[in-house]
C-alpha positions in Angstrom: 104.1 -19.7 22.4 106.5 -22.6 23.0 104.7 -24.4 25.7 106.0 -27.2 27.5 105.5 -30.7 26.0 104.4 -29.1 22.6 105.1 -31.4 19.7 107.9 -30.7 17.4 109.8 -32.2 14.3 113.1 -31.8 12.8 113.0 -31.0 9.1 116.1 -29.9 7.1 118.2 -29.6 10.3 115.6 -27.1 11.9 113.2 -28.1 14.7 109.6 -26.8 14.1 106.7 -26.5 16.6 103.9 -28.1 14.7 101.1 -26.5 16.8 102.0 -22.8 16.1 99.9 -21.2 13.6 102.1 -19.1 11.1 99.4 -16.2 11.3 99.8 -16.4 15.2 103.7 -16.2 15.1 103.5 -13.1 12.6 101.0 -11.4 15.0 103.5 -12.1 17.8 106.2 -10.6 15.5 104.4 -7.4 15.2 103.5 -7.3 18.9 107.3 -7.8 19.7 108.0 -4.8 17.5 105.9 -2.3 19.2 108.6 -0.9 21.5 110.5 0.0 18.3 107.4 2.4 17.4 107.7 1.7 13.6 106.0 4.1 11.5 102.5 3.0 10.0 104.2 3.2 6.6 106.9 0.9 7.7 104.4 -1.6 9.5 102.1 -1.7 6.4 105.3 -2.5 4.2 106.2 -5.5 6.8 102.6 -6.7 6.8 102.5 -6.7 2.8 105.8 -8.5 2.6 104.6 -11.3 5.0 101.4 -11.6 3.5 102.6 -11.7 -0.2 104.9 -14.7 0.5 102.4 -16.4 2.8 99.9 -16.5 0.0 102.4 -18.2 -2.2 103.5 -20.7 0.6 99.7 -21.6 1.0 99.4 -22.1 -2.6 102.4 -24.3 -2.8 101.1 -26.3 0.3 97.7 -26.5 -1.0 96.4 -25.3 2.3 94.5 -22.1 3.3 96.7 -19.4 5.0 95.0 -20.0 8.3 96.1 -23.8 8.0 99.8 -23.0 7.6 102.1 -23.6 10.6 105.7 -23.0 11.5 106.4 -26.5 10.2 105.6 -25.2 6.7 108.4 -22.8 6.7 111.0 -25.2 5.2 113.9 -23.9 3.1 112.5 -25.7 0.2 109.1 -24.1 0.5 110.6 -20.6 1.1 112.7 -21.0 -2.0 109.8 -21.9 -4.2 107.6 -19.0 -2.9 110.5 -16.5 -3.2 111.2 -17.7 -6.7 107.4 -17.1 -7.6 107.4 -13.7 -5.7 110.4 -12.7 -7.8 108.6 -13.3 -11.0 106.1 -10.5 -10.5 108.1 -7.9 -8.5 111.0 -5.8 -8.8 114.5 -6.4 -7.4 113.9 -3.9 -4.7 110.7 -5.2 -3.7 112.1 -8.9 -3.6 114.9 -7.7 -1.4 112.8 -5.9 1.0 110.5 -8.9 1.3 113.6 -11.0 1.8 114.6 -8.7 4.8 111.3 -8.7 6.5 110.9 -12.6 6.3 114.8 -12.7 7.5 113.6 -10.7 10.6 110.5 -12.5 11.1 112.2 -15.9 11.2 115.1 -14.5 13.6 112.3 -13.6 15.8 110.9 -17.0 15.6 114.2 -18.4 16.6 114.6 -16.0 19.4 111.2 -17.0 20.5 111.9 -20.7 20.6 109.5 -21.5 17.5 112.7 -22.5 15.4 116.2 -23.9 16.0 117.5 -22.0 13.0 116.6 -19.4 10.3 116.0 -21.2 6.9 116.2 -17.9 5.1 120.1 -18.5 4.7 119.1 -21.0 2.1 117.0 -18.7 0.1 118.9 -16.4 -2.4 118.6 -12.9 -1.8 118.8 -10.4 -5.0 121.1 -7.5 -4.7 119.0 -4.4 -5.0 120.3 -2.0 -7.5 121.8 1.2 -5.9 119.4 3.9 -6.0 120.4 7.2 -7.7 118.9 10.7 -6.8 116.0 11.8 -9.0 115.9 15.7 -8.7 114.0 17.9 -11.2 115.9 18.4 -14.5 116.9 21.9 -15.5 118.8 24.4 -13.6 115.8 26.9 -13.1 113.1 24.2 -13.0 112.4 24.7 -9.2 112.0 28.5 -9.6 109.7 27.9 -12.5 107.4 25.5 -10.3 107.2 27.9 -7.4 106.3 30.8 -9.5 103.5 28.8 -11.2 102.2 27.6 -7.7 102.3 31.2 -6.4 100.1 32.5 -9.5 97.2 30.2 -8.5 96.8 28.8 -11.9 96.7 25.1 -10.8 93.3 25.0 -9.9 91.4 27.9 -11.6 87.9 27.4 -10.0 89.2 27.4 -6.4 92.8 28.5 -6.2 94.8 28.2 -3.2 98.1 29.4 -3.9 99.1 29.8 -0.3 99.0 26.1 0.3 100.3 25.0 -3.0 103.5 27.1 -2.5 103.9 25.7 1.0 103.7 22.1 -0.2 106.2 22.7 -2.9 108.5 24.7 -0.6 108.4 21.9 2.0 109.8 19.6 -0.4 112.3 22.0 -2.3 113.7 23.8 0.9 113.0 21.4 3.7 113.4 18.0 1.9 110.3 16.5 3.4 108.8 13.1 2.5 105.0 12.7 1.6 104.3 11.0 4.8 106.3 13.7 6.6 104.2 16.6 5.2 100.9 15.0 6.0 102.1 14.1 9.6 102.9 17.8 10.3 101.1 19.5 12.8 100.6 23.2 13.6 102.9 22.6 16.8 105.7 21.2 14.3 106.7 25.0 13.5 108.6 25.9 16.7 110.7 28.8 17.7 110.8 32.5 17.6 110.4 34.5 14.5 113.6 34.5 12.6 114.9 31.5 14.4 112.0 29.0 13.7 112.4 25.4 12.8 110.2 22.3 11.8 110.1 19.4 14.0 109.6 16.4 11.7 108.5 12.9 12.6 110.6 11.0 10.0 110.9 7.5 8.6 111.4 4.8 11.2 110.0 7.2 13.9 113.3 9.2 13.6 112.8 12.7 14.7 114.8 15.6 13.3 114.6 19.6 13.3 115.0 21.4 10.2 116.0 25.2 10.5 113.4 27.6 8.7 114.7 30.8 7.0 112.5 34.1 6.8 111.2 33.3 3.3 109.7 30.0 4.4 108.4 31.5 7.6 106.3 34.1 5.6 105.1 31.3 3.4 103.8 29.5 6.5 102.2 32.7 7.9 100.5 33.4 4.7 99.0 29.9 4.5 97.9 30.0 8.2 96.1 33.4 7.4 94.4 31.7 4.3 93.2 28.7 6.4 91.7 31.3 8.8 89.9 32.9 5.9 88.6 30.0 4.5 87.5 28.1 7.5 86.1 30.9 9.9 84.2 28.7 12.0 87.0 25.9 12.6 89.0 25.8 15.6 92.8 24.8 15.2 94.8 23.6 18.1 98.5 22.8 18.4 97.7 19.3 17.3 95.7 20.1 14.3 97.1 19.1 11.0 99.0 21.9 9.4 98.3 20.8 5.8 94.5 20.8 5.0 92.2 19.8 2.1 89.5 21.9 0.5 87.1 20.5 3.4 89.2 21.7 6.1 90.3 18.1 6.8 94.1 16.8 7.1 95.2 16.4 3.5 95.2 12.8 2.4 98.0 11.0 0.3 95.9 10.9 -2.8 95.1 14.7 -2.6 98.8 15.6 -1.8 100.0 13.5 -4.9 97.3 15.2 -7.1 98.4 18.6 -5.9 102.1 18.0 -6.8 101.4 16.4 -10.2 99.1 19.0 -11.3 101.5 21.6 -10.1 104.1 20.1 -12.4 101.6 20.2 -15.4 100.5 24.0 -14.9 104.2 24.9 -14.6 104.9 23.1 -17.8 107.7 21.1 -16.5 106.4 17.6 -16.7 109.3 16.5 -18.9 111.6 17.6 -16.4 110.3 15.5 -13.7 112.2 11.9 -13.4 109.8 9.0 -14.3 108.1 7.7 -11.1 109.0 10.6 -9.1 106.4 12.9 -7.5 106.8 14.9 -4.2 110.3 12.7 -3.9 111.7 14.7 -6.8 111.4 17.9 -4.6 113.3 16.3 -1.7 116.0 14.9 -4.3 116.4 18.4 -5.6 116.7 19.8 -2.2 119.6 17.2 -1.2 121.3 17.8 -4.6 121.4 21.4 -4.4 122.7 21.1 -1.0 125.4 18.8 -2.4 126.3 21.4 -5.0 126.5 24.2 -2.7 129.1 22.4 -0.5 127.0 20.6 2.1 128.9 17.3 3.4 127.3 13.9 3.8 126.6 14.4 7.5 124.8 17.5 7.0 122.6 16.2 4.3 122.0 13.1 6.6 120.9 15.2 9.4 118.6 17.5 7.2 117.0 14.7 5.3 116.8 12.1 8.1 118.7 9.4 6.5 119.4 6.3 8.5 122.5 5.4 6.5 125.3 7.9 5.6 126.0 6.1 2.2 122.5 7.3 1.1 123.5 10.7 1.7 126.8 10.4 0.1 124.8 9.3 -2.9 123.8 13.0 -3.4 127.5 14.3 -3.2 128.7 11.7 -5.8 125.6 12.5 -8.1 126.8 16.1 -8.5 130.2 15.0 -9.6 131.8 18.4 -8.6 134.7 16.7 -6.9 135.5 14.3 -9.8 135.0 17.1 -12.3 137.6 19.2 -10.4 140.0 16.0 -10.2 139.8 15.4 -13.8 140.4 19.2 -14.6 143.6 19.0 -12.8 145.0 16.6 -15.4 147.9 18.5 -16.9 147.3 17.1 -20.2 144.3 19.5 -20.4 147.0 22.4 -20.5 148.3 20.9 -23.9 144.9 20.2 -25.0 143.8 24.0 -24.5 146.5 25.2 -26.8 145.5 23.3 -29.7 143.5 24.6 -32.7 142.0 21.5 -34.6 142.6 21.9 -38.5 145.4 24.3 -38.1 148.8 22.9 -39.2 152.0 23.9 -37.3 154.7 25.6 -39.4 157.2 23.0 -38.3 155.3 20.1 -39.7 
């Protein structure tokens, strides 16, 4: 892209190649990332982040998006664009967009389009630390599974075998929504009694999750129900595991609706954290692992986290270790012997 003799100029200490269109540079950025095998979700998020700020840059420069060049990416313009972007987005969204643009401009530097990355002059908001959002209530997961098994969620066309499997994949396997939808029949591997789920996770990270006999039986019951519902449909190893009512791979909207209505029919909507859906089941899975003594490395492996600190959050959220430390305070022994309102004979 940086052809010999191309015109350039220095602005704010950085040399910009005037002839390179910004959209062309962004296309080159995604082409360069192909060997990383980003998930479709990750790529879509990157494109949204780039497009959102690019639109604001175009407004500021009074140009169309197609007219923007690398020369328009000055620190001043980026600061103005991110300032406006921050007005309509949460801190986490702004922080993610900043990271996306930082990676894009680092690519531009590496590809010889820029002498330096101007994002250093753009303030980056500190995203609030996320905390787990499991289902509230000790027996809430059990109530949810029982309601799903009853077939009450959709009275006209109940499919309890599928509903139970979806809920179980969140509660005992900790799968994300995209991971559930990406499962194929070949994702269930191993001999009976020793089966496991092969999961294609976030960032194309693969992991293997052990399956215990109760989940094996749920999967078998679901597969039998598929054969009964779609007797003329042939299923191969690469066929989607989770299907909709037409026998097609279940979509994101249908999966979200399934989980939301399961909450409603189970009567536990007030036990679901605000903004959480299937992810509440994943957080419940991780929280129960921590409560039952799993360490951060084990949680990281089972949930497919990229960062150990994310897994550590679940252990800290349970508070067991902190509670044990507080209970060891020897002043508790004196407190336990007091009876408020009873005057000592020596007083």
